[in-house]
TORKOLTOR-319232 format. One record per atom (N, C-alpha, C): residue number from 0; residue in three letters; chain; atom name; x negated, y negated, z negated. Coordinates in Angstrom, 2 decimals. Example, Ala and Ser with C-alpha at 12.3 -4.5 7.8 and 13.67 -1.06 7.14 Angstrom:
<vexses>
(vexse 0; ALA; A; N; (-13.19; 5.69; -7.80)),
(vexse 0; ALA; A; CA; (-12.30; 4.50; -7.80)),
(vexse 0; ALA; A; C; (-13.20; 3.30; -7.80)),
(vexse 1; SER; A; N; (-12.85; 2.25; -7.08)),
(vexse 1; SER; A; CA; (-13.67; 1.06; -7.14)),
(vexse 1; SER; A; C; (-12.90; -0.03; -7.87)),
</vexses>
This chain:
<vexses>
(vexse 0; MET; A; N; (11.16; 31.57; -20.88)),
(vexse 0; MET; A; CA; (9.94; 30.80; -20.70)),
(vexse 0; MET; A; C; (9.16; 30.81; -21.90)),
(vexse 1; ASN; A; N; (7.90; 31.18; -21.77)),
(vexse 1; ASN; A; CA; (6.96; 31.19; -22.92)),
(vexse 1; ASN; A; C; (6.26; 29.79; -23.05)),
(vexse 2; THR; A; N; (6.20; 29.34; -24.34)),
(vexse 2; THR; A; CA; (5.50; 28.13; -24.72)),
(vexse 2; THR; A; C; (4.08; 28.56; -24.99)),
(vexse 3; THR; A; N; (3.13; 27.66; -24.91)),
(vexse 3; THR; A; CA; (1.74; 27.98; -25.29)),
(vexse 3; THR; A; C; (1.63; 28.03; -26.77)),
(vexse 4; PRO; A; N; (0.63; 28.81; -27.25)),
(vexse 4; PRO; A; CA; (0.31; 28.73; -28.76)),
(vexse 4; PRO; A; C; (-0.02; 27.27; -29.23)),
(vexse 5; GLU; A; N; (-0.69; 26.47; -28.38)),
(vexse 5; GLU; A; CA; (-0.98; 25.10; -28.77)),
(vexse 5; GLU; A; C; (0.26; 24.32; -28.94)),
(vexse 6; HIS; A; N; (1.16; 24.44; -28.01)),
(vexse 6; HIS; A; CA; (2.48; 23.79; -28.11)),
(vexse 6; HIS; A; C; (3.24; 24.04; -29.37)),
(vexse 7; ASN; A; N; (3.34; 25.44; -29.63)),
(vexse 7; ASN; A; CA; (4.05; 25.92; -30.79)),
(vexse 7; ASN; A; C; (3.35; 25.43; -32.15)),
(vexse 8; ASP; A; N; (2.00; 25.36; -32.15)),
(vexse 8; ASP; A; CA; (1.32; 24.92; -33.32)),
(vexse 8; ASP; A; C; (1.63; 23.38; -33.48)),
(vexse 9; ARG; A; N; (1.60; 22.59; -32.33)),
(vexse 9; ARG; A; CA; (1.80; 21.12; -32.54)),
(vexse 9; ARG; A; C; (3.18; 20.90; -33.07)),
(vexse 10; ILE; A; N; (4.24; 21.67; -32.66)),
(vexse 10; ILE; A; CA; (5.53; 21.52; -33.15)),
(vexse 10; ILE; A; C; (5.66; 21.90; -34.64)),
(vexse 11; ALA; A; N; (5.01; 23.00; -34.97)),
(vexse 11; ALA; A; CA; (5.02; 23.48; -36.43)),
(vexse 11; ALA; A; C; (4.39; 22.43; -37.29)),
(vexse 12; LYS; A; N; (3.41; 21.70; -36.90)),
(vexse 12; LYS; A; CA; (2.76; 20.79; -37.74)),
(vexse 12; LYS; A; C; (3.33; 19.42; -37.79)),
(vexse 13; MET; A; N; (4.24; 19.09; -36.82)),
(vexse 13; MET; A; CA; (4.86; 17.87; -36.76)),
(vexse 13; MET; A; C; (5.70; 17.66; -37.98)),
(vexse 14; THR; A; N; (5.71; 16.46; -38.66)),
(vexse 14; THR; A; CA; (6.64; 16.27; -39.78)),
(vexse 14; THR; A; C; (8.03; 15.89; -39.37)),
(vexse 15; PHE; A; N; (9.06; 16.35; -40.01)),
(vexse 15; PHE; A; CA; (10.44; 16.10; -39.72)),
(vexse 15; PHE; A; C; (10.65; 14.63; -39.95)),
(vexse 16; SER; A; N; (9.97; 14.05; -40.97)),
(vexse 16; SER; A; CA; (10.25; 12.62; -41.27)),
(vexse 16; SER; A; C; (9.71; 11.76; -40.07)),
(vexse 17; SER; A; N; (8.86; 12.14; -39.24)),
(vexse 17; SER; A; CA; (8.29; 11.42; -38.12)),
(vexse 17; SER; A; C; (9.28; 11.40; -37.00)),
(vexse 18; VAL; A; N; (10.10; 12.40; -36.91)),
(vexse 18; VAL; A; CA; (11.01; 12.55; -35.75)),
(vexse 18; VAL; A; C; (12.42; 12.07; -36.10)),
(vexse 19; TYR; A; N; (12.83; 12.25; -37.39)),
(vexse 19; TYR; A; CA; (14.08; 11.87; -37.82)),
(vexse 19; TYR; A; C; (14.54; 10.46; -37.44)),
(vexse 20; PRO; A; N; (13.68; 9.45; -37.67)),
(vexse 20; PRO; A; CA; (14.14; 8.09; -37.17)),
(vexse 20; PRO; A; C; (14.46; 7.96; -35.66)),
(vexse 21; HIS; A; N; (13.75; 8.82; -34.90)),
(vexse 21; HIS; A; CA; (14.07; 8.79; -33.46)),
(vexse 21; HIS; A; C; (15.44; 9.50; -33.22)),
(vexse 22; TYR; A; N; (15.80; 10.45; -34.05)),
(vexse 22; TYR; A; CA; (17.19; 11.03; -33.86)),
(vexse 22; TYR; A; C; (18.17; 10.07; -34.21)),
(vexse 23; VAL; A; N; (17.98; 9.29; -35.29)),
(vexse 23; VAL; A; CA; (18.99; 8.33; -35.75)),
(vexse 23; VAL; A; C; (19.10; 7.27; -34.66)),
(vexse 24; LYS; A; N; (18.02; 6.72; -34.18)),
(vexse 24; LYS; A; CA; (18.04; 5.66; -33.18)),
(vexse 24; LYS; A; C; (18.81; 6.06; -31.89)),
(vexse 25; LYS; A; N; (18.45; 7.32; -31.49)),
(vexse 25; LYS; A; CA; (19.10; 7.87; -30.25)),
(vexse 25; LYS; A; C; (20.52; 7.96; -30.38)),
(vexse 26; VAL; A; N; (21.09; 8.50; -31.48)),
(vexse 26; VAL; A; CA; (22.56; 8.66; -31.61)),
(vexse 26; VAL; A; C; (23.21; 7.26; -31.76)),
(vexse 27; GLU; A; N; (22.64; 6.37; -32.58)),
(vexse 27; GLU; A; CA; (23.30; 5.11; -32.82)),
(vexse 27; GLU; A; C; (23.18; 4.18; -31.54)),
(vexse 28; ARG; A; N; (22.19; 4.42; -30.77)),
(vexse 28; ARG; A; CA; (22.11; 3.64; -29.51)),
(vexse 28; ARG; A; C; (23.29; 4.00; -28.53)),
(vexse 29; LYS; A; N; (23.70; 5.29; -28.77)),
(vexse 29; LYS; A; CA; (24.76; 5.78; -27.84)),
(vexse 29; LYS; A; C; (26.15; 5.67; -28.55)),
(vexse 30; GLY; A; N; (26.27; 4.92; -29.64)),
(vexse 30; GLY; A; CA; (27.56; 4.67; -30.38)),
(vexse 30; GLY; A; C; (28.02; 5.79; -31.31)),
(vexse 31; ARG; A; N; (27.07; 6.65; -31.69)),
(vexse 31; ARG; A; CA; (27.38; 7.69; -32.70)),
(vexse 31; ARG; A; C; (26.80; 7.17; -33.97)),
(vexse 32; THR; A; N; (27.17; 7.89; -35.08)),
(vexse 32; THR; A; CA; (26.61; 7.45; -36.38)),
(vexse 32; THR; A; C; (25.67; 8.34; -37.11)),
(vexse 33; LYS; A; N; (24.93; 7.82; -38.03)),
(vexse 33; LYS; A; CA; (23.95; 8.61; -38.80)),
(vexse 33; LYS; A; C; (24.75; 9.63; -39.52)),
(vexse 34; GLU; A; N; (25.98; 9.38; -40.01)),
(vexse 34; GLU; A; CA; (26.82; 10.48; -40.73)),
(vexse 34; GLU; A; C; (27.10; 11.52; -39.76)),
(vexse 35; GLU; A; N; (27.37; 11.30; -38.47)),
(vexse 35; GLU; A; CA; (27.67; 12.31; -37.58)),
(vexse 35; GLU; A; C; (26.34; 13.20; -37.36)),
(vexse 36; LEU; A; N; (25.20; 12.52; -37.26)),
(vexse 36; LEU; A; CA; (23.98; 13.19; -37.18)),
(vexse 36; LEU; A; C; (23.72; 14.07; -38.35)),
(vexse 37; HIS; A; N; (24.04; 13.66; -39.55)),
(vexse 37; HIS; A; CA; (23.85; 14.51; -40.73)),
(vexse 37; HIS; A; C; (24.80; 15.58; -40.67)),
(vexse 38; GLN; A; N; (26.04; 15.41; -40.20)),
(vexse 38; GLN; A; CA; (26.92; 16.65; -40.09)),
(vexse 38; GLN; A; C; (26.35; 17.62; -39.16)),
(vexse 39; VAL; A; N; (25.72; 17.25; -38.08)),
(vexse 39; VAL; A; CA; (25.08; 18.21; -37.10)),
(vexse 39; VAL; A; C; (23.96; 18.88; -37.82)),
(vexse 40; ILE; A; N; (23.06; 18.14; -38.47)),
(vexse 40; ILE; A; CA; (22.01; 18.81; -39.10)),
(vexse 40; ILE; A; C; (22.39; 19.69; -40.25)),
(vexse 41; LYS; A; N; (23.42; 19.39; -40.91)),
(vexse 41; LYS; A; CA; (24.02; 20.19; -42.00)),
(vexse 41; LYS; A; C; (24.52; 21.48; -41.45)),
(vexse 42; TRP; A; N; (25.26; 21.38; -40.25)),
(vexse 42; TRP; A; CA; (25.75; 22.55; -39.67)),
(vexse 42; TRP; A; C; (24.60; 23.50; -39.28)),
(vexse 43; LEU; A; N; (23.55; 23.02; -38.65)),
(vexse 43; LEU; A; CA; (22.42; 23.86; -38.20)),
(vexse 43; LEU; A; C; (21.58; 24.45; -39.38)),
(vexse 44; THR; A; N; (21.34; 23.60; -40.43)),
(vexse 44; THR; A; CA; (20.32; 23.91; -41.42)),
(vexse 44; THR; A; C; (20.97; 24.23; -42.86)),
(vexse 45; GLY; A; N; (22.19; 23.79; -43.07)),
(vexse 45; GLY; A; CA; (22.72; 23.87; -44.42)),
(vexse 45; GLY; A; C; (22.29; 22.78; -45.37)),
(vexse 46; PHE; A; N; (21.42; 21.75; -44.93)),
(vexse 46; PHE; A; CA; (20.97; 20.73; -45.80)),
(vexse 46; PHE; A; C; (21.98; 19.56; -45.88)),
(vexse 47; ASP; A; N; (22.40; 19.35; -47.16)),
(vexse 47; ASP; A; CA; (23.25; 18.20; -47.33)),
(vexse 47; ASP; A; C; (22.46; 16.89; -47.38)),
(vexse 48; ASP; A; N; (23.15; 15.75; -47.50)),
(vexse 48; ASP; A; CA; (22.47; 14.42; -47.43)),
(vexse 48; ASP; A; C; (21.31; 14.32; -48.53)),
(vexse 49; ARG; A; N; (21.56; 14.73; -49.64)),
(vexse 49; ARG; A; CA; (20.60; 14.61; -50.74)),
(vexse 49; ARG; A; C; (19.37; 15.47; -50.46)),
(vexse 50; LYS; A; N; (19.59; 16.74; -50.02)),
(vexse 50; LYS; A; CA; (18.48; 17.63; -49.70)),
(vexse 50; LYS; A; C; (17.75; 17.11; -48.47)),
(vexse 51; LEU; A; N; (18.45; 16.64; -47.60)),
(vexse 51; LEU; A; CA; (17.76; 16.11; -46.36)),
(vexse 51; LEU; A; C; (16.81; 14.87; -46.69)),
(vexse 52; GLN; A; N; (17.32; 14.03; -47.51)),
(vexse 52; GLN; A; CA; (16.52; 12.89; -47.94)),
(vexse 52; GLN; A; C; (15.30; 13.40; -48.78)),
(vexse 53; GLU; A; N; (15.43; 14.29; -49.50)),
(vexse 53; GLU; A; CA; (14.38; 14.89; -50.33)),
(vexse 53; GLU; A; C; (13.25; 15.44; -49.41)),
(vexse 54; LEU; A; N; (13.71; 16.17; -48.33)),
(vexse 54; LEU; A; CA; (12.74; 16.68; -47.44)),
(vexse 54; LEU; A; C; (12.08; 15.67; -46.62)),
(vexse 55; ILE; A; N; (12.77; 14.64; -46.27)),
(vexse 55; ILE; A; CA; (12.17; 13.45; -45.51)),
(vexse 55; ILE; A; C; (11.17; 12.82; -46.44)),
(vexse 56; ASP; A; N; (11.47; 12.61; -47.72)),
(vexse 56; ASP; A; CA; (10.62; 11.93; -48.64)),
(vexse 56; ASP; A; C; (9.29; 12.79; -48.89)),
(vexse 57; GLN; A; N; (9.46; 14.07; -48.87)),
(vexse 57; GLN; A; CA; (8.32; 14.96; -49.04)),
(vexse 57; GLN; A; C; (7.43; 15.12; -47.76)),
(vexse 58; GLN; A; N; (7.90; 14.49; -46.62)),
(vexse 58; GLN; A; CA; (7.15; 14.55; -45.43)),
(vexse 58; GLN; A; C; (6.80; 16.00; -45.01)),
(vexse 59; ILE; A; N; (7.70; 16.82; -45.08)),
(vexse 59; ILE; A; CA; (7.44; 18.32; -44.75)),
(vexse 59; ILE; A; C; (7.33; 18.39; -43.20)),
(vexse 60; THR; A; N; (6.55; 19.50; -42.87)),
(vexse 60; THR; A; CA; (6.49; 19.84; -41.40)),
(vexse 60; THR; A; C; (7.75; 20.55; -40.95)),
(vexse 61; PHE; A; N; (7.93; 20.60; -39.63)),
(vexse 61; PHE; A; CA; (9.01; 21.44; -39.22)),
(vexse 61; PHE; A; C; (9.02; 22.85; -39.59)),
(vexse 62; GLU; A; N; (7.80; 23.33; -39.69)),
(vexse 62; GLU; A; CA; (7.61; 24.76; -40.13)),
(vexse 62; GLU; A; C; (8.29; 24.96; -41.41)),
(vexse 63; THR; A; N; (7.92; 24.02; -42.42)),
(vexse 63; THR; A; CA; (8.45; 24.14; -43.74)),
(vexse 63; THR; A; C; (10.04; 23.86; -43.74)),
(vexse 64; PHE; A; N; (10.36; 22.81; -42.90)),
(vexse 64; PHE; A; CA; (11.80; 22.47; -42.82)),
(vexse 64; PHE; A; C; (12.65; 23.65; -42.49)),
(vexse 65; PHE; A; N; (12.22; 24.37; -41.43)),
(vexse 65; PHE; A; CA; (13.07; 25.54; -41.01)),
(vexse 65; PHE; A; C; (12.84; 26.74; -41.90)),
(vexse 66; GLN; A; N; (11.74; 26.81; -42.62)),
(vexse 66; GLN; A; CA; (11.59; 27.91; -43.58)),
(vexse 66; GLN; A; C; (12.65; 27.74; -44.66)),
(vexse 67; ARG; A; N; (12.85; 26.53; -45.10)),
(vexse 67; ARG; A; CA; (13.77; 26.23; -46.15)),
(vexse 67; ARG; A; C; (15.24; 26.24; -45.77)),
(vexse 68; ALA; A; N; (15.41; 26.15; -44.43)),
(vexse 68; ALA; A; CA; (16.84; 26.03; -43.90)),
(vexse 68; ALA; A; C; (17.57; 27.41; -43.97)),
(vexse 69; ASP; A; N; (18.82; 27.23; -44.09)),
(vexse 69; ASP; A; CA; (19.84; 28.43; -43.95)),
(vexse 69; ASP; A; C; (20.40; 28.24; -42.63)),
(vexse 70; LEU; A; N; (19.73; 28.73; -41.54)),
(vexse 70; LEU; A; CA; (20.20; 28.52; -40.17)),
(vexse 70; LEU; A; C; (21.58; 29.06; -39.92)),
(vexse 71; ASN; A; N; (22.39; 28.29; -39.31)),
(vexse 71; ASN; A; CA; (23.74; 28.68; -39.04)),
(vexse 71; ASN; A; C; (23.79; 29.98; -38.17)),
(vexse 72; PRO; A; N; (24.62; 30.90; -38.48)),
(vexse 72; PRO; A; CA; (24.61; 32.12; -37.70)),
(vexse 72; PRO; A; C; (25.00; 31.97; -36.30)),
(vexse 73; ASN; A; N; (25.65; 30.86; -35.98)),
(vexse 73; ASN; A; CA; (26.13; 30.55; -34.62)),
(vexse 73; ASN; A; C; (25.08; 29.74; -33.82)),
(vexse 74; ALA; A; N; (23.91; 29.47; -34.36)),
(vexse 74; ALA; A; CA; (22.83; 28.73; -33.74)),
(vexse 74; ALA; A; C; (22.41; 29.32; -32.39)),
(vexse 75; ASN; A; N; (22.58; 30.63; -32.26)),
(vexse 75; ASN; A; CA; (22.19; 31.23; -31.10)),
(vexse 75; ASN; A; C; (23.18; 30.98; -29.88)),
(vexse 76; LEU; A; N; (24.25; 30.22; -30.22)),
(vexse 76; LEU; A; CA; (25.14; 29.84; -29.15)),
(vexse 76; LEU; A; C; (24.72; 28.53; -28.50)),
(vexse 77; ILE; A; N; (23.67; 28.01; -29.05)),
(vexse 77; ILE; A; CA; (23.06; 26.69; -28.44)),
(vexse 77; ILE; A; C; (22.16; 27.15; -27.40)),
(vexse 78; THR; A; N; (22.61; 26.76; -26.13)),
(vexse 78; THR; A; CA; (21.82; 27.17; -24.95)),
(vexse 78; THR; A; C; (21.70; 25.97; -24.05)),
(vexse 79; GLY; A; N; (20.95; 26.24; -22.97)),
(vexse 79; GLY; A; CA; (20.62; 25.11; -22.05)),
(vexse 79; GLY; A; C; (19.28; 24.65; -22.03)),
(vexse 80; LEU; A; N; (19.03; 23.59; -21.19)),
(vexse 80; LEU; A; CA; (17.69; 23.07; -21.05)),
(vexse 80; LEU; A; C; (17.48; 21.93; -22.00)),
(vexse 81; ILE; A; N; (16.30; 21.87; -22.65)),
(vexse 81; ILE; A; CA; (15.84; 20.81; -23.43)),
(vexse 81; ILE; A; C; (14.36; 20.66; -23.33)),
(vexse 82; CYS; A; N; (13.88; 19.49; -22.99)),
(vexse 82; CYS; A; CA; (12.44; 19.21; -22.84)),
(vexse 82; CYS; A; C; (11.79; 20.14; -21.85)),
(vexse 83; GLY; A; N; (12.58; 20.42; -20.79)),
(vexse 83; GLY; A; CA; (12.03; 21.30; -19.81)),
(vexse 83; GLY; A; C; (12.02; 22.81; -20.07)),
(vexse 84; TYR; A; N; (12.52; 23.17; -21.23)),
(vexse 84; TYR; A; CA; (12.64; 24.60; -21.58)),
(vexse 84; TYR; A; C; (14.05; 25.05; -21.68)),
(vexse 85; ARG; A; N; (14.33; 26.27; -21.19)),
(vexse 85; ARG; A; CA; (15.63; 26.92; -21.41)),
(vexse 85; ARG; A; C; (15.55; 27.52; -22.83)),
(vexse 86; ILE; A; N; (16.42; 27.00; -23.75)),
(vexse 86; ILE; A; CA; (16.40; 27.33; -25.08)),
(vexse 86; ILE; A; C; (16.41; 28.94; -25.37)),
(vexse 87; GLU; A; N; (17.40; 29.53; -24.64)),
(vexse 87; GLU; A; CA; (17.53; 30.95; -24.83)),
(vexse 87; GLU; A; C; (16.38; 31.72; -24.53)),
(vexse 88; ASP; A; N; (15.46; 31.21; -23.60)),
(vexse 88; ASP; A; CA; (14.28; 31.94; -23.15)),
(vexse 88; ASP; A; C; (13.03; 31.69; -24.07)),
(vexse 89; ILE; A; N; (13.11; 30.74; -25.03)),
(vexse 89; ILE; A; CA; (11.95; 30.47; -25.88)),
(vexse 89; ILE; A; C; (11.73; 31.66; -26.82)),
(vexse 90; GLU; A; N; (10.54; 32.10; -26.84)),
(vexse 90; GLU; A; CA; (10.21; 33.29; -27.72)),
(vexse 90; GLU; A; C; (9.78; 32.98; -29.13)),
(vexse 91; ASN; A; N; (9.07; 31.86; -29.30)),
(vexse 91; ASN; A; CA; (8.64; 31.49; -30.59)),
(vexse 91; ASN; A; C; (9.83; 30.98; -31.47)),
(vexse 92; THR; A; N; (10.08; 31.67; -32.55)),
(vexse 92; THR; A; CA; (11.28; 31.32; -33.38)),
(vexse 92; THR; A; C; (11.28; 29.86; -33.87)),
(vexse 93; LEU; A; N; (10.17; 29.33; -34.36)),
(vexse 93; LEU; A; CA; (10.25; 27.92; -34.81)),
(vexse 93; LEU; A; C; (10.45; 27.00; -33.72)),
(vexse 94; THR; A; N; (9.79; 27.17; -32.60)),
(vexse 94; THR; A; CA; (9.98; 26.28; -31.42)),
(vexse 94; THR; A; C; (11.44; 26.32; -31.05)),
(vexse 95; LYS; A; N; (12.06; 27.46; -31.02)),
(vexse 95; LYS; A; CA; (13.46; 27.57; -30.57)),
(vexse 95; LYS; A; C; (14.26; 26.86; -31.60)),
(vexse 96; GLN; A; N; (14.07; 26.93; -32.87)),
(vexse 96; GLN; A; CA; (14.82; 26.28; -33.88)),
(vexse 96; GLN; A; C; (14.70; 24.76; -33.71)),
(vexse 97; VAL; A; N; (13.53; 24.33; -33.51)),
(vexse 97; VAL; A; CA; (13.35; 22.75; -33.27)),
(vexse 97; VAL; A; C; (14.13; 22.37; -32.01)),
(vexse 98; ARG; A; N; (14.06; 23.19; -30.97)),
(vexse 98; ARG; A; CA; (14.78; 22.85; -29.72)),
(vexse 98; ARG; A; C; (16.28; 22.94; -29.95)),
(vexse 99; TYR; A; N; (16.83; 23.80; -30.88)),
(vexse 99; TYR; A; CA; (18.23; 23.82; -31.19)),
(vexse 99; TYR; A; C; (18.57; 22.46; -31.78)),
(vexse 100; MET; A; N; (17.73; 21.86; -32.65)),
(vexse 100; MET; A; CA; (18.01; 20.63; -33.22)),
(vexse 100; MET; A; C; (18.04; 19.52; -32.17)),
(vexse 101; ASP; A; N; (16.97; 19.64; -31.31)),
(vexse 101; ASP; A; CA; (16.86; 18.50; -30.19)),
(vexse 101; ASP; A; C; (18.14; 18.60; -29.30)),
(vexse 102; LYS; A; N; (18.59; 19.78; -28.98)),
(vexse 102; LYS; A; CA; (19.77; 19.97; -28.09)),
(vexse 102; LYS; A; C; (21.06; 19.43; -28.76)),
(vexse 103; LEU; A; N; (21.18; 19.70; -30.12)),
(vexse 103; LEU; A; CA; (22.36; 19.20; -30.83)),
(vexse 103; LEU; A; C; (22.36; 17.59; -30.89)),
(vexse 104; VAL; A; N; (21.23; 17.11; -31.08)),
(vexse 104; VAL; A; CA; (21.04; 15.54; -31.13)),
(vexse 104; VAL; A; C; (21.39; 14.99; -29.72)),
(vexse 105; ASP; A; N; (20.90; 15.66; -28.68)),
(vexse 105; ASP; A; CA; (21.29; 15.26; -27.36)),
(vexse 105; ASP; A; C; (22.70; 15.23; -27.12)),
(vexse 106; GLU; A; N; (23.37; 16.36; -27.52)),
(vexse 106; GLU; A; CA; (24.77; 16.51; -27.23)),
(vexse 106; GLU; A; C; (25.61; 15.43; -28.06)),
(vexse 107; LEU; A; N; (25.17; 15.13; -29.24)),
(vexse 107; LEU; A; CA; (25.82; 14.16; -29.98)),
(vexse 107; LEU; A; C; (25.63; 12.84; -29.33)),
(vexse 108; ALA; A; N; (24.52; 12.46; -28.89)),
(vexse 108; ALA; A; CA; (24.13; 11.16; -28.27)),
(vexse 108; ALA; A; C; (24.85; 11.06; -26.93)),
(vexse 109; ASN; A; N; (25.09; 12.18; -26.28)),
(vexse 109; ASN; A; CA; (25.82; 12.10; -24.97)),
(vexse 109; ASN; A; C; (27.35; 12.14; -25.07)),
(vexse 110; GLY; A; N; (27.84; 12.13; -26.27)),
(vexse 110; GLY; A; CA; (29.27; 11.95; -26.56)),
(vexse 110; GLY; A; C; (30.08; 13.21; -26.50)),
(vexse 111; LYS; A; N; (29.48; 14.29; -26.65)),
(vexse 111; LYS; A; CA; (30.17; 15.60; -26.70)),
(vexse 111; LYS; A; C; (31.00; 15.63; -27.92)),
(vexse 112; LYS; A; N; (32.12; 16.29; -27.91)),
(vexse 112; LYS; A; CA; (33.11; 16.37; -29.09)),
(vexse 112; LYS; A; C; (32.41; 17.10; -30.13)),
(vexse 113; MET; A; N; (32.54; 16.77; -31.39)),
(vexse 113; MET; A; CA; (31.95; 17.34; -32.54)),
(vexse 113; MET; A; C; (32.25; 18.92; -32.61)),
(vexse 114; GLU; A; N; (33.60; 19.19; -32.35)),
(vexse 114; GLU; A; CA; (33.86; 20.69; -32.48)),
(vexse 114; GLU; A; C; (33.09; 21.52; -31.47)),
(vexse 115; ASN; A; N; (32.72; 20.84; -30.37)),
(vexse 115; ASN; A; CA; (32.02; 21.63; -29.37)),
(vexse 115; ASN; A; C; (30.48; 21.72; -29.79)),
(vexse 116; ILE; A; N; (29.98; 20.56; -30.31)),
(vexse 116; ILE; A; CA; (28.57; 20.58; -30.76)),
(vexse 116; ILE; A; C; (28.44; 21.70; -31.86)),
(vexse 117; LEU; A; N; (29.38; 21.68; -32.76)),
(vexse 117; LEU; A; CA; (29.31; 22.62; -33.88)),
(vexse 117; LEU; A; C; (29.73; 24.07; -33.49)),
(vexse 118; ARG; A; N; (29.87; 24.29; -32.23)),
(vexse 118; ARG; A; CA; (30.19; 25.68; -31.74)),
(vexse 118; ARG; A; C; (31.34; 26.23; -32.48)),
(vexse 119; SER; A; N; (32.41; 25.40; -32.68)),
(vexse 119; SER; A; CA; (33.59; 25.89; -33.34)),
(vexse 119; SER; A; C; (34.20; 27.02; -32.52)),
(vexse 120; THR; A; N; (34.74; 28.02; -33.17)),
(vexse 120; THR; A; CA; (35.40; 29.10; -32.44)),
(vexse 120; THR; A; C; (36.87; 29.14; -32.67)),
</vexses>
């Protein structure tokens, strides 16, 4: 499925710091922890707690966030529907990466086992 250029541009310009509190709230509301969320983010991006906080403080966009990330080589194993889009069919790289994050947060909030979320082999 193709996303529109406007959709992709909106995602690129959104700041990570504006979405991060929603990630935290979502997982904590479902009984998971901020530490587990950070574990998932670190798996996907390589950012440890210190670097993550630095990026939040800088209010960087998702575009910059993922430019600085060292994306996990197994990220392509993240598949399925998120926000009405099939992840594996998204052609825009940045939009796909943001949807990877959204999918991992959803899986965490929905109680999936950590080894499955982290695509352990």
